[in-house]
Structure formats: structure tokens, C-alpha cells
DRENZA-775764 format. One line per 3 residues: number of its first residue (from 0); for each residue x, y, z of C-alpha. Coordinates in steps of 0.02 Angstrom, whole numbers, plus 50000, padded with zeros to 5 digits. Example, Ala and Ser with C-alpha at 12.3 -4.5 7.8 and 13.67 -1.06 7.14 Angstrom:
2
0) 50615 49775 50390  50684 49947 50357 $
END
This chain:
88
0) 50765 49754 49898  50872 49676 50049  51054 49689 50013 $
3) 51160 49543 50003  51309 49599 50106  51193 49636 50254 $
6) 51195 49448 50278  51310 49362 50392  51299 49158 50333 $
9) 51370 49057 50524  51418 48876 50470  51303 48757 50564 $
12) 51171 48878 50572  51101 48925 50408  50928 48897 50361 $
15) 50867 48833 50192  50794 48992 50066  50617 49036 50085 $
18) 50528 49008 49910  50498 49195 49866  50399 49154 49704 $
21) 50410 49254 49531  50544 49385 49499  50474 49540 49535 $
24) 50456 49583 49328  50344 49453 49341  50249 49518 49503 $
27) 50177 49657 49426  50142 49596 49263  50031 49479 49373 $
30) 49952 49599 49456  49904 49731 49326  49946 49929 49338 $
33) 49962 50003 49507  49800 50106 49572  49817 50286 49643 $
36) 49815 50298 49822  49787 50391 49976  49860 50378 50119 $
39) 49729 50427 50247  49758 50446 50434  49609 50402 50536 $
42) 49601 50490 50690  49446 50367 50746  49561 50226 50787 $
45) 49723 50283 50764  49792 50220 50632  49839 50203 50455 $
48) 49733 50146 50302  49727 50171 50089  49586 50254 49987 $
51) 49575 50166 49804  49534 50278 49654  49346 50207 49595 $
54) 49352 50132 49442  49268 50288 49341  49388 50410 49420 $
57) 49282 50508 49516  49320 50470 49712  49461 50391 49827 $
60) 49342 50265 49910  49423 50153 50064  49359 50104 50258 $
63) 49464 50124 50441  49536 49984 50442  49489 49944 50621 $
66) 49332 49991 50665  49254 50011 50474  49193 50199 50455 $
69) 49175 50229 50271  49290 50372 50181  49248 50447 50005 $
72) 49367 50597 49922  49308 50669 49789  49432 50712 49632 $
75) 49443 50882 49602  49464 50985 49465  49616 51059 49510 $
78) 49724 50920 49607  49834 50906 49725  50027 50844 49746 $
81) 49984 50780 49927  49965 50580 49952  49911 50581 50150 $
84) 49771 50668 50237  49677 50635 50397  49507 50590 50415 $
87) 49416 50621 50552 $
END
């Protein structure tokens, strides 16, 4: 959230406030609970993407945001605390 002290109002140049929608607390309830994800660096296109956990909880699944290459990562029994990985 931006700090309101970072704003500078110049008389006569003030733009109208954009409609920001509901308050952040309302937004999180409207979208439902956050789904677990992994951040992936797709080496094929030099781009970051997310793999969302599947509804059955067995895999993280997603695609490269540029070329659409599919990436599927199984959820292991031991787990890891890492959230960023690289896919080639």
C-alpha cells in the first residue's frame, strides 16, 4: 500500500481519485482463499510464471506465459520451503 506521505499535491494539477473498488479485506473474501503456488523461471522464454496447486493437491501445474510450454511438478512427501524454481 502506498504511503500517503509520498503524495505531492500541486494546486490546479490534482487529478480525480480513481475508483479503487472494495477495501482490501473485502477483496480477499470475494476471491476466496489464496491457492498455493510456485514461482518458476522458464528458461525457454526467459520469463517468470506461476504453477498453481491442483485441486487434488498432488501437483503444481502451469504453462510458460510466452510460449505455452506445460510444466507439472509433483508434490513430494518431504516437501521444501523453496518457492522459486527453474524449468528448462
